[in-house]
TORFIKE-146357 format. One record per residue (C-alpha): residue number from 1; x, z, y. Coordinates in nm, 3 decimals. Layout:
ATOM   num         u         w         v
ATOM   NUM         X         Z         Y
...
END
This chain:
ATOM   num         u         w         v
ATOM     1     0.000     0.000     0.000
ATOM     2     0.140    -0.104     0.337
ATOM     3     0.015     0.105     0.629
ATOM     4    -0.044    -0.007     0.988
ATOM     5    -0.216     0.138     1.292
ATOM     6    -0.426    -0.176     1.334
ATOM     7    -0.494    -0.489     1.134
ATOM     8    -0.603    -0.798     1.326
ATOM     9    -0.771    -1.076     1.131
ATOM    10    -0.720    -1.404     1.312
ATOM    11    -0.425    -1.528     1.518
ATOM    12    -0.597    -1.720     1.795
ATOM    13    -0.575    -1.621     2.163
ATOM    14    -0.806    -1.320     2.109
ATOM    15    -0.617    -1.184     1.809
ATOM    16    -0.272    -1.251     1.954
ATOM    17    -0.365    -1.085     2.284
ATOM    18    -0.493    -0.779     2.100
ATOM    19    -0.168    -0.773     1.905
ATOM    20     0.043    -0.798     2.222
ATOM    21    -0.136    -0.503     2.383
ATOM    22    -0.123    -0.284     2.072
ATOM    23     0.237    -0.362     1.982
ATOM    24     0.353    -0.308     2.340
ATOM    25     0.192     0.036     2.315
ATOM    26     0.418     0.103     2.014
ATOM    27     0.144     0.060     1.756
ATOM    28     0.226    -0.085     1.416
ATOM    29     0.028    -0.410     1.403
ATOM    30    -0.042    -0.663     1.129
ATOM    31    -0.199    -0.999     1.214
ATOM    32    -0.335    -1.205     0.924
ATOM    33    -0.444    -1.567     0.962
ATOM    34    -0.570    -1.811     0.703
ATOM    35    -0.389    -2.095     0.882
ATOM    36    -0.076    -2.127     1.090
ATOM    37    -0.231    -1.932     1.377
ATOM    38    -0.313    -2.039     1.729
ATOM    39    -0.689    -2.075     1.687
ATOM    40    -0.896    -2.355     1.835
ATOM    41    -0.657    -2.395     2.128
ATOM    42    -0.415    -2.589     1.906
ATOM    43    -0.689    -2.854     1.865
ATOM    44    -0.704    -2.906     2.242
ATOM    45    -0.493    -3.186     2.378
ATOM    46    -0.442    -3.037     2.725
ATOM    47    -0.511    -2.700     2.884
ATOM    48    -0.535    -2.716     3.264
ATOM    49    -0.737    -2.408     3.359
ATOM    50    -0.534    -2.119     3.216
ATOM    51    -0.438    -1.908     3.520
ATOM    52    -0.072    -1.917     3.614
ATOM    53     0.013    -2.190     3.363
ATOM    54     0.046    -2.553     3.479
ATOM    55    -0.129    -2.809     3.259
ATOM    56     0.015    -2.780     2.911
ATOM    57    -0.051    -2.882     2.554
ATOM    58    -0.283    -2.652     2.360
ATOM    59    -0.041    -2.610     2.073
ATOM    60     0.239    -2.515     2.317
ATOM    61     0.032    -2.240     2.478
ATOM    62    -0.060    -2.107     2.132
ATOM    63     0.305    -2.115     2.025
ATOM    64     0.408    -1.909     2.328
ATOM    65     0.135    -1.654     2.251
ATOM    66     0.254    -1.622     1.890
ATOM    67     0.615    -1.579     1.998
ATOM    68     0.520    -1.312     2.250
ATOM    69     0.321    -1.117     1.990
ATOM    70     0.607    -1.138     1.741
ATOM    71     0.864    -1.038     2.004
ATOM    72     0.667    -0.722     2.080
ATOM    73     0.674    -0.632     1.712
ATOM    74     0.358    -0.770     1.554
ATOM    75     0.396    -0.869     1.192
ATOM    76     0.221    -1.205     1.159
ATOM    77     0.119    -1.333     0.816
ATOM    78     0.011    -1.701     0.832
ATOM    79    -0.162    -1.899     0.557
ATOM    80    -0.306    -1.591     0.388
ATOM    81    -0.654    -1.586     0.236
ATOM    82    -0.822    -1.245     0.238
ATOM    83    -0.973    -1.168    -0.101
ATOM    84    -1.137    -0.833    -0.024
ATOM    85    -1.173    -0.566     0.240
ATOM    86    -1.323    -0.220     0.284
ATOM    87    -1.409    -0.154     0.647
ATOM    88    -1.652     0.137     0.609
ATOM    89    -1.415     0.428     0.558
ATOM    90    -1.194     0.607     0.807
ATOM    91    -0.902     0.420     0.656
ATOM    92    -0.971     0.045     0.640
ATOM    93    -0.816    -0.168     0.367
ATOM    94    -0.759    -0.544     0.358
ATOM    95    -0.628    -0.734     0.054
ATOM    96    -0.468    -1.075     0.095
ATOM    97    -0.317    -1.265    -0.197
ATOM    98    -0.248    -0.958    -0.408
ATOM    99    -0.111    -0.737    -0.128
ATOM   100    -0.326    -0.452     0.009
ATOM   101    -0.284    -0.323     0.363
ATOM   102    -0.446    -0.022     0.529
ATOM   103    -0.504     0.074     0.890
ATOM   104    -0.704     0.308     1.109
ATOM   105    -0.866     0.020     1.297
ATOM   106    -0.944    -0.346     1.241
ATOM   107    -1.001    -0.619     1.498
ATOM   108    -1.192    -0.927     1.381
ATOM   109    -1.080    -1.235     1.574
ATOM   110    -1.153    -1.498     1.311
ATOM   111    -1.305    -1.755     1.546
ATOM   112    -1.501    -2.038     1.392
ATOM   113    -1.481    -2.373     1.224
ATOM   114    -1.599    -2.713     1.348
ATOM   115    -1.970    -2.777     1.311
ATOM   116    -2.045    -3.080     1.095
ATOM   117    -2.331    -3.327     1.104
ATOM   118    -2.416    -3.241     0.744
ATOM   119    -2.420    -3.599     0.616
ATOM   120    -2.301    -3.685     0.267
ATOM   121    -2.113    -3.984     0.407
ATOM   122    -1.939    -3.748     0.650
ATOM   123    -1.788    -3.557     0.358
ATOM   124    -1.676    -3.883     0.199
ATOM   125    -1.465    -3.990     0.497
ATOM   126    -1.321    -3.654     0.605
ATOM   127    -0.950    -3.724     0.627
ATOM   128    -0.996    -4.099     0.581
ATOM   129    -1.155    -4.179     0.915
ATOM   130    -1.340    -3.866     1.025
ATOM   131    -1.161    -3.592     1.214
ATOM   132    -1.243    -3.280     1.417
ATOM   133    -0.909    -3.263     1.600
ATOM   134    -0.795    -3.521     1.855
ATOM   135    -0.452    -3.360     1.896
ATOM   136    -0.392    -3.362     1.521
ATOM   137    -0.510    -3.712     1.438
ATOM   138    -0.538    -3.920     1.754
ATOM   139    -0.218    -4.119     1.703
ATOM   140    -0.338    -4.239     1.361
ATOM   141    -0.588    -4.459     1.545
ATOM   142    -0.353    -4.630     1.788
ATOM   143    -0.497    -4.964     1.896
ATOM   144    -0.824    -4.912     1.706
ATOM   145    -1.191    -4.871     1.796
ATOM   146    -1.318    -4.516     1.751
ATOM   147    -1.630    -4.309     1.809
ATOM   148    -1.665    -3.958     1.950
ATOM   149    -1.980    -3.762     1.865
ATOM   150    -2.099    -3.495     2.108
ATOM   151    -2.187    -3.432     2.471
ATOM   152    -2.017    -3.110     2.575
ATOM   153    -1.687    -3.047     2.749
ATOM   154    -1.483    -3.077     2.431
ATOM   155    -1.638    -3.413     2.338
ATOM   156    -1.583    -3.572     2.678
ATOM   157    -1.238    -3.426     2.741
ATOM   158    -1.110    -3.521     2.397
ATOM   159    -1.265    -3.868     2.428
ATOM   160    -1.058    -3.925     2.741
ATOM   161    -0.744    -3.790     2.572
ATOM   162    -0.802    -4.028     2.278
ATOM   163    -0.790    -4.330     2.510
ATOM   164    -0.411    -4.294     2.520
ATOM   165    -0.415    -4.411     2.157
ATOM   166    -0.735    -4.602     2.091
ATOM   167    -0.832    -4.951     2.198
ATOM   168    -1.182    -4.825     2.280
ATOM   169    -1.378    -4.500     2.257
ATOM   170    -1.757    -4.494     2.222
ATOM   171    -1.930    -4.162     2.287
ATOM   172    -2.252    -4.112     2.089
ATOM   173    -2.479    -3.834     2.214
ATOM   174    -2.825    -3.730     2.105
ATOM   175    -2.959    -3.654     2.455
ATOM   176    -2.997    -3.858     2.774
ATOM   177    -2.757    -3.629     2.961
ATOM   178    -2.435    -3.443     2.890
ATOM   179    -2.387    -3.067     2.863
ATOM   180    -2.040    -3.085     3.018
ATOM   181    -1.902    -2.993     3.358
ATOM   182    -1.916    -3.258     3.630
ATOM   183    -1.540    -3.320     3.632
ATOM   184    -1.538    -3.390     3.256
ATOM   185    -1.831    -3.632     3.288
ATOM   186    -1.668    -3.814     3.581
ATOM   187    -1.334    -3.847     3.398
ATOM   188    -1.511    -4.009     3.102
ATOM   189    -1.727    -4.236     3.318
ATOM   190    -1.426    -4.350     3.521
ATOM   191    -1.218    -4.440     3.216
ATOM   192    -1.246    -4.814     3.141
ATOM   193    -1.189    -4.760     2.769
ATOM   194    -1.489    -4.525     2.733
ATOM   195    -1.848    -4.641     2.673
ATOM   196    -2.166    -4.448     2.594
ATOM   197    -2.456    -4.464     2.351
ATOM   198    -2.711    -4.203     2.460
ATOM   199    -3.022    -4.059     2.294
ATOM   200    -2.887    -4.160     1.956
ATOM   201    -2.785    -3.995     1.633
ATOM   202    -2.550    -4.086     1.350
ATOM   203    -2.740    -4.205     1.043
ATOM   204    -2.447    -4.289     0.817
ATOM   205    -2.074    -4.345     0.809
ATOM   206    -1.989    -4.675     0.640
ATOM   207    -1.698    -4.809     0.438
ATOM   208    -1.538    -4.807     0.096
ATOM   209    -1.212    -4.611     0.079
ATOM   210    -1.183    -4.569     0.455
ATOM   211    -1.423    -4.571     0.748
ATOM   212    -1.513    -4.915     0.880
ATOM   213    -1.837    -4.858     1.070
ATOM   214    -2.108    -4.619     1.181
ATOM   215    -2.484    -4.670     1.172
ATOM   216    -2.651    -4.523     1.480
ATOM   217    -3.024    -4.469     1.538
ATOM   218    -3.184    -4.462     1.880
ATOM   219    -3.416    -4.161     1.900
ATOM   220    -3.658    -4.325     2.145
ATOM   221    -3.699    -4.667     1.984
ATOM   222    -3.620    -4.579     1.624
ATOM   223    -3.396    -4.886     1.603
ATOM   224    -3.067    -4.873     1.414
ATOM   225    -2.743    -5.053     1.493
ATOM   226    -2.396    -5.061     1.338
ATOM   227    -2.082    -4.991     1.539
ATOM   228    -1.752    -5.119     1.405
ATOM   229    -1.506    -4.828     1.408
ATOM   230    -1.219    -4.705     1.196
ATOM   231    -1.226    -4.351     1.331
ATOM   232    -1.483    -4.089     1.426
ATOM   233    -1.412    -3.760     1.601
ATOM   234    -1.689    -3.500     1.588
ATOM   235    -1.713    -3.236     1.861
ATOM   236    -2.054    -3.069     1.832
ATOM   237    -1.952    -2.705     1.847
ATOM   238    -1.827    -2.442     1.608
ATOM   239    -1.975    -2.214     1.345
ATOM   240    -1.847    -1.853     1.345
ATOM   241    -1.644    -1.763     1.036
ATOM   242    -1.841    -1.451     0.953
ATOM   243    -1.943    -1.510     0.590
ATOM   244    -1.721    -1.226     0.460
ATOM   245    -1.885    -0.979     0.700
ATOM   246    -2.252    -1.047     0.624
ATOM   247    -2.418    -0.725     0.512
ATOM   248    -2.125    -0.520     0.640
ATOM   249    -2.138    -0.573     1.016
ATOM   250    -2.441    -0.649     1.230
ATOM   251    -2.472    -1.020     1.311
ATOM   252    -2.726    -1.212     1.517
ATOM   253    -2.936    -1.503     1.389
ATOM   254    -2.649    -1.743     1.466
ATOM   255    -2.417    -1.534     1.245
ATOM   256    -2.214    -1.415     1.544
ATOM   257    -2.083    -1.058     1.546
ATOM   258    -2.274    -0.822     1.773
ATOM   259    -2.058    -0.593     1.988
ATOM   260    -2.096    -0.364     2.285
ATOM   261    -1.895    -0.406     2.607
ATOM   262    -1.601    -0.229     2.441
ATOM   263    -1.593    -0.494     2.164
ATOM   264    -1.703    -0.229     1.913
ATOM   265    -1.909    -0.353     1.618
ATOM   266    -2.171    -0.161     1.419
ATOM   267    -1.891    -0.016     1.200
ATOM   268    -1.677     0.263     1.346
ATOM   269    -1.318     0.156     1.399
ATOM   270    -1.395    -0.215     1.366
ATOM   271    -1.387    -0.434     1.676
ATOM   272    -1.446    -0.806     1.734
ATOM   273    -1.298    -1.046     1.988
ATOM   274    -1.311    -1.412     2.078
ATOM   275    -1.541    -1.690     1.966
ATOM   276    -1.665    -1.498     1.663
ATOM   277    -1.866    -1.254     1.874
ATOM   278    -2.204    -1.316     2.036
ATOM   279    -2.150    -1.421     2.396
ATOM   280    -2.244    -1.695     2.642
ATOM   281    -1.908    -1.843     2.740
ATOM   282    -1.623    -1.944     2.508
ATOM   283    -1.298    -2.019     2.685
ATOM   284    -0.934    -1.927     2.621
ATOM   285    -0.956    -1.684     2.912
ATOM   286    -1.266    -1.511     2.773
ATOM   287    -1.098    -1.482     2.431
ATOM   288    -0.792    -1.324     2.593
ATOM   289    -1.019    -1.083     2.782
ATOM   290    -1.198    -0.987     2.460
ATOM   291    -0.865    -0.929     2.286
ATOM   292    -0.744    -0.703     2.565
ATOM   293    -1.061    -0.492     2.558
ATOM   294    -1.064    -0.476     2.177
ATOM   295    -0.704    -0.352     2.171
ATOM   296    -0.762    -0.085     2.434
ATOM   297    -1.083     0.023     2.262
ATOM   298    -0.900     0.045     1.930
ATOM   299    -0.639     0.265     2.099
ATOM   300    -0.916     0.491     2.231
ATOM   301    -1.070     0.508     1.885
ATOM   302    -0.741     0.597     1.716
ATOM   303    -0.591     0.831     1.977
ATOM   304    -0.865     0.929     2.216
ATOM   305    -0.933     0.787     2.563
ATOM   306    -0.655     0.756     2.817
ATOM   307    -0.698     1.052     3.059
ATOM   308    -0.600     0.824     3.350
ATOM   309    -0.917     0.624     3.283
ATOM   310    -1.153     0.920     3.296
END
């Protein structure tokens, strides 16, 4: 059994920030992530609104956060699947790939995973034409015609970033208007490589071994048309990764973790931060804020409130 003061599950901006605050306060911190760490920010081509940081690549910002957490003393375990956990007792235990760790507090910063359209043909072409990460896969489609599905900030911003590779980018959106900020809409509308198909949904992805086309249905007319495309990038939101916590921690009807303003969950000593918790806005800055509050709240839980705050 390896003992820590706090175990953080998830190494995105929320989890890494929590780790930085706890480790800097001389707490023994373990951060476990099922991937390489960095969270959704590594899927973002460019980050231009993080205070004090000039426009940078998402993966670079995430890398700096990981380095900072490690430099302060966090032990970071990437690519580890958690097989079991017991969060109810005073001492929490987490088992990952045969190793069991215990701590007085746990911070859940597991984020989410890309939302899919739920089509059988979508599953068929995942990795052979369909992607959920422009930064990861954009250069595979250099000089080709691609489609972006979605109408929020991520869809429009990533569509514009993909024009540096693609011959053309067609945005398909189910409504007659976008849910993005004005600057993101203008950047897409002003880009000569970007076109739009509104009030339409994807019926089927077409092709044999790889994607060659997409059948789109207009919601108003009911008419279908086929777009020739070798790539499709889907940006329709994220689903919180809370399956392991169902029945243990209170969730809302969207499966997001419910917390109070201190990031405390319904289980004593367990806190949540970042995109996994129920909240209105999901930005890197809000994730960092959540991580800060979760870390300080965990400190209060473990050692009592700071008298300077009272």
